[in-house]
N, C-alpha and C positions, 0 to 999 in steps of 0.2 A: 308519311303515307298510311301507316297503321291507324293513325288518328282519324284521317279522312274516311277510311273504310268503315270504322265503327260509327262515326258520325252519320254516314250515309245509311247505315243499317237502322240506326235509331230513328232517323227521320222517316224512313220507309215504314217502320212500325207505327209511328205516330200518324202518318198519313192514312194507313189502313184503319186505324182506330177512328179517325175522323170520318172516313168514308162509311164505315159501319154505322156510325151515329147518324149520318145523313140519311142512310137507307132505312133507318129504323122507323117504325110506324108511329111511335110515341115521340112527342117532342122532348128535346133535351136542352136544358138550360146550360149556360156557361159554367155555372157552379157545379152542376151535375157532371159535366164533362171533366172538370178539373179533378173532382173527387174520384171519378171512375178511372182516371189515368194517373193518379198521384204516384203510384208505385213505379210506373214507367218513367215519369218525370224524374223521380229520385234516382232511378237507375241511370238515366241519361247524365245527370250531373255527376254522379259518382264515377261513372266511366270517364267522363271528361276530365275529372280531377286526377284519376289514376293515370290516364294517358299523358297529361301534362307533367305529372311527377316522373313518369317513365322517360319522357322526352328530356326532362332536365337531367336525369341520371345518365342517360345516354350521352348527352352533350358534355357533362362533367367527365365521364370516362374518356370520351374522345379528346378532351382538353388535356387530361392527365396523360393519355397515351402520346399525344403530340409533345407534351412537355418532357416525357421520358425519352422519346426519340431524339428530341433536341439535346437533352442532357447527354445521352449516349453519343450523339454526334460530336458534341463539344469535347467529351472525354477522348474520343478517337482523334479528333483534330489536335488536341493537346499532346497526345502521344506522338503523333506523326511530326509535330513541330519540335518537340523537345527530346525525343529519344535519340541517344548517340549512335545507335545502330543505323546502318543503311538499309532502308526498306523500299521495295519497288514491286510493281506488278505489271504484267504484260498480257496481251491476248495471244492467241495461237499463232498469229502472224508476226509476233515479235514487236508489236507496237506498244509502247508504254501507255498505261492507263492511269498511272498515279505513282507517287513516291513520297518518302519522308523529306523533311526539310534538309536533314544532313546529307542525303543523297543528292538532292538538287544542288547543294552548295559545292560538292566535290566535282560536279559536272559543269559548274560555272553558270547554272541557270538562275534566273531572278527569283523564281518561286517554284514550289512543287507543281503548280498548275501548268507551268511552261513546258513540262516534259510530255504532257498528253499529246499523243499523235506522233511522237518522234520514235525513231528506231536507234539501235546501237551504232548504226552508220553515221548518225548525226551527233554522236557524243565523242569526247576527246580520248577515245581508246586507241591504243596501238593496234595495227592490223592483226598481229598474232594473238593479242589479248581479246580483241573483238571476236575473232573466229572461235576462240575457246569459250567465250560467253554464249555465243549462239549455239554452238555444239552442245553445250550443257543444257540449254533451254529445250532443244530438240529431243534430247535424251529423256528429259522429264516428261515431256508431252507424249512421246512415243510409248514409253514404258508405263507411264501413269503412276510412277512411284517417286518419292522424294529422293534427293541426293543431299546428304548431310555432311557438313563440316569439311569442305574442300578448301585448301589453301590456294589463293590466287593473287597475282599482283594487280594493283589498281592504280592507274595513273590519273591524278586529279587534273583539273583544268589549268593549274599553274605549273604542271610538269613534275610535281613531286610524286614519287612512287611509294606506295605503302603496301603492306601485306594484309590481306583480309581473309577471314574464315567465313565462307559463304555456304548457305543451305538454300535449296530451291525445292518447292513443293508444287504439285499440280493443283490448279483451281478447278473445281467441279461443280456442276449443277446438282439439284436434288435427284436427278435421274442418273447421275454418274458421268455425264458428258463433260469432257475436259474443255475448259474455256480459256485457259491461260496458265501463267506461271507466277507464283509469288516468291520473291527473293528476300532473304534476310542475311545481312553480312555484318561482321564485327571486325573492327580494325585491331589487329594483333601485332602491329609493327613494333611497338614498345616491348611487348613480351618477347618477340623474336630477337630483338636487339639484346635484351637481357639474357636470353638463352645463349646467344652467341658469345656474349661477354663472359658468362659463366664457363662456357666451354673453352674459351680462350684462356681464362685464368687456370683451369685445370691443365690445359695443354702446356702452359708456361711453367707450371709446377713440375710436370713430368720432364720437360726439357731442362729445367733447372737442376733436378736431381741427376739427370743423365750427364749434363755438362760438369756438374760438381764432382761426380765420381771419376770421370775421365781426367779432369784437372788434377784431382788428388793423386791418381796413379802416375800421371805425367810429371807432377812435382817430385814424386819419389825418384823417378828416373833422372830428372834434372839434378836432384840433390846428389845422386851418385856421380853424374858426369862432372858437375861443377866442383864437388868435393875432391874427386880424384885429380882433376885438372889443377886445382889449387895445390894439392900435395905434390904433384909433378913439378909445378912451378917452383916450389921451395927446394927441390932436389937438384935443379939445374944450375950450373954455374952462371954467374952474373952475365957473362958475355956469350952465352950459348945461343946459337942461331935458332934453336928449337923453342926458345921462349916465345917467339912471335906466333908460332903455330899453337902453342898452349893458350896464349892470350886470345887467339881467334876462337878457340873452342869455348873459352869462358865467355867471350862477348856474344857468341851465338847462343849459348845457354841462357844468358841473361835476357836476350831478346825473346827467346822462347818462353822464359819465365814471365815476361810482360804479357805475352799472349795468354798464358795460363791465368794471369791476373784478371784479364778480361772475362775469361770463362768463369773464374771465381766470382767476379762481380755479377755476372748473369745468374749464377747459382746462389747468389746472396751469401757467399762465404768468402768474400774478399777480406783482406786485412782491415780491421775496423779500429784504427787508431783515432777514435772519434774524440772531439773536444767540444766544449761549449762554444757555439758559433752564432754570430750575428748574421742572419741570412741576408739582410739588406746590404751589409758591407761586402759580402761575397758577390752579390749580384751587381753592385756598383763597379767592382773591379772587372767583372766579366763583361759588363756592358761597355765599359771603357775600352777593353781589348777588342770587342766586336766593332766598335765605332772606328777604330784605327784600321782594321783589316777589311771593313765592308766597302763595297763599291759606292760611288757617289750617288747612284740612283736608288740606294736603299737607306731609309731613315730608321733610326732606332730611338724610341721614346721609352721613358721609365716613369712609373708612378708607385713609389714604395710607401706602404703604410707605416706611419711613424710609431715608435714604441712597440714594435713587434717583439714577442718573447724570443728567447734563444732556442736553438735546436741543438741536438747532438749529432755532429757530422764531422767528416774529414774533408779537407779542402780539395784533394784530387777527385773524390767522388762527385762533389758539387760541380767542379769545373767540367768534368766529363759529362754530367747530366745536361747542364745548361748549354755548353758549347756544342754538343751533338745535336740538340734540338734546334739551336739557332742556325747551325750550319745547314740542317735540313730545310729550315725556313728560307734561308738565302737561296738555296738551290731550287726552291719552288717558285722563285721570283726572278727569272733570268732577265726580264724586261724592267725590273725595278719594283719597288713597293715599300712597305713599312713593316717593322717588327716592334711590337709593344711588349714590355715586361713590367709586370705589376705584382705586388704582394698584398695579402689581405688576411686578417684573422678570421677564421671560420670554425664552425662546429659541424662535424660530419656525423650524420645519423645513419642508422642501419639501411634506410631506404636508398640514400644516395650512394653509400658504400657499395651496394649491389651493382651499381652501374660502372664502377671503376674496374681497372684491369685486374687488380688483386685485392683481396679482402683484408681490411685492417679493423682494429677495434674502434668503436665510436668514441669521439672525444674532440678536444681542441687541437686544431692544426693551423699551420701557416700555409696558405695557398699561394703558389707562384704560377701566374698566368703568363704564358708566352704565346702571343698571337701574331699571325702574319696575314698578309693580303695576297697570298700566293694562289697557286692553281688548285689547292685543296686536294683531298684524298677521296678516291672513289669508295662508296659505302661497301662495295664487294670485297675490298682488300684491307679495310681499316682494321679489321681484327687480326691481320697478319703482320702489321708493321713492326711489332716487337719480336718477331721470330728471328733467330740467328740467320744471317746471310740473306735475309729477304730484302729485295730492293725492286723498285719500279724502273730503275735506270739500267740501260743496257751496257753502259760503260763499266768494265770490270773493275776500274779504280774505285767505284762506288759500292762494290759488293763487300759487305763486312758485318761487323757486330755493332754498328752505330746505335740504333734504337734499342736493340736487345741489351746492350750495355747500359743504356739509360734505365730500362726496366729493372735490370739486376741491381744497379746502384741505388735506385729509389727504394726498392724492396729491402735492400741491405740496411738502409737508414730507417727502416720500419715505416716507410711512407707508401703512398699509392699514387696512381696517375690516372687521368681521364683524358680522352681525346674527343674534340668536337670539330667536325669538318664538313664542308659542303663543296662539292666540285665547282671550281671556278670562283669561289668566294672566300677561300682562305681556311686556315686551320688554327685551332687553339689547343695547346697542351696545358693542362692544369695539373700541377704537381703538388702533393700535400705531404708536409713533414710534421710529425707530432711535436708538440710543444715540450721543451725540456722540463722535466720535473726535478731532476737531481743533476749535480755537477760531476764531471769526470775529468781527470787529469790526463795529460798526454805523456806517452813514454818519451824518454830522452833519446836523442839521436845517437846513432852508432858512429864510430870512426874506424879507420882502417888499420890501426896499430894492433899488434899481437900482444896478448897478455898471457904469460906462462904460469904454470903451477905444478904442484907435485902431489896433489890430493888423490885419493881413491874415489872413483866415480862408478855408479851403476847405470848402464845404458840399457833401456828397455824399449825395443822397437821390433815389430814383426816383419819388416821389409829387410831382406838380406843385404841389398845394395846400400841402403841407408845405414844399417847397423855396421857393416864392414867398413864403409867409408868414414863414418863418424869415429869408429875405433882408431883408425889410422890418424885422423885429425887430432884426437885427444892424446894419442901416444906422442905425436909430434909436439904438442903443447906441454908435454911433461907429465901428463896425468896417467896413473895406472887405472885400468878400466875393467870392470866386470860386465858381462853381457847376458841378456836374456831375450829370446824371441817371442815371448808372450807374457801376459800379466801375472798369472798365478806363479809361474816359475820365478819371475822377478821378485815377487813378494817373498817367496821362500828364501831367495838369495839374500835379500835385505835383512830378513829376520835372523839369518845365520851370521851375516857379516856387518851388521849395523854399527859395530864398535869401530870399524875402520872406514866405512863409507861416508864421505863428506856430503855428497849430493847425488841425486838421481836425475838422469835425463830421461824423460818419459814421453813417449808418443801418445797423442790423444786418441787416435783412431786405430783400434786393434780389435781383432775378433775375440769372441768369448767375453773378455772383460776390457772395457774401454779405459782410457787414461784416468778419468775422474773416479771410476770405481777402484782402480788400483791405488790411487792417491789416498782415498778414504781408508783403505786397508793399511797403507803405510803410516797414516796418522795414528791408527790404533796401536801400531808397534812403537812409534816414536812421534809424539805430538810436535816435536821440533824438527822433523825431517825437512830437508831442503830439496825442492823439486823444480827443475827447469822443464816446462812443458814445451813440446814441439808438435807442429801440425802443418800439413799442406793447406788446411783451411784457416780461417781467422779465429781469433779469440771472440767468443760470443758471450752473451749475458751469463750463461751458466758457468763459464770459465772465469769471468770477471769477479765472481763471488770469491773464488779461491785465490785469485791474483791479488786480492786485497791483503792477503797475508804477507808478512815481511819475509817469509821463507820460500816464496815462490817467484817464478819468472816465466817468460814466454819468448820463444824465438820461432819465426815462421820458416818453413821449408820452401824452397831449397836455401840453405844457408852456406855462406862461405866461411873460411877459416877465421878471419878477423872478427866478424860479428859474433861467432860462436865463442871465441876466446873471451871477449868482453862480457857476454851474457853470463858465462860461468863465473868469471871473476867477480862480477857484480853480485851474483847470488851468494858466493862464498863469503863475501864481505858483510852480508846482512847479519 
């Protein structure tokens, strides 16, 4: 347009020049006219050249601008196609005007363009969720301010529910008029699950400490009951009718001790008479037992990895772990189904360990996978299944320590566990046991015969009932006994009387100074001191170090007269 205007102006000037020439009195030749108007002609061509150059520049700039816009548009499209976040925008009427590919996928739409013109009423939201979304949109539009990082549930088109962290901001024109809402959401389901698992692990640790403390105190009381009942039994005539009553007391105490053992297992302080174990062999025995007791509508299949390394474990713990899990699987399939048991050599890294119920060290493990085709476990309660006395069954016969015992036994074997389940599709328990690096021998079994002696012993125990009961037991077995109710006093007694003390019976759990600390002091006095450790807890790794000595032994509370007599005799013979 600018070119045409200038051209017109120049033509007008030329016309005026020609007109003046015609009106002139003297004749003008063509040559004269050219020379007279040469400057104007030059000006005309220069202007024409400049205008063409300007036009070219303008066209180039326009092309570059269009290219830039196209590039920016392509970048935006790439973002919306590939960003993992859920992005969408609506107008003030709640009508969708666009979204990211990820958001279109969870809504079950074929493409982001398919959402244009739809409202939340046409998407697969639950009524209560839909109302929450709309209410949030209205708040943003009304107030005109963003709402940042709100947790909301999101149900996808396939029915899966995830947790999202959503922010919504008002869309405004240059004049400040609100035209709609922009939403940005991040799926935090995995993070929430991890937080729940970490909280569960912490909770289990607290429960383990609580149950362990209760079990320890209960064991001490049981030790007094069983020990005194044993002593009473030795004093009664062979044909006394009271023997039956005493035996009932002992039987009841032993059953109570079994319950304490379950609490100890949960607290990871159960008796750990662990030996080198072929996990596949143990599982074969257990699967055979399961096949015999299972209903005909439940099939059991196995797939054991060949040449798996050994683990350090005790048979009762393994049986308790696997039978409890399998029993739960059977009860989840009243109409029938299948249970599969498999083993695999795996390496657990830090990332995966964080998803397990309890934390262990990274390294080589044997994985035992027990999967069923049962009813599955609701995601809202899956973090509670290892709690003591938790059950989804109303039948009181099913209320107990089943899966909590599993957790305790697994942790006591330095392993961990993970659970994967989907409602209506089954459950998979994956248990991980560390590969055995060193070998450990098993303690020999005890028998019921009494072994008597006449040595002098030193008994160190802070519990009155245990100390007094053990004193009477030792007296009955023929031993003279010195006693102390705490570690420091016991050390002083041994220092003064070491020439006549043959052995020390030493409690591991005591205030001020524990049994290990006392033992180290006794070694300073006499490197050959003989010590029989006692505890309501198990022998652990720290104690195993000292039990390697020929002059040490261990007996678990509550103990009866016969096992005590043999443990002392075995120690004195070393």
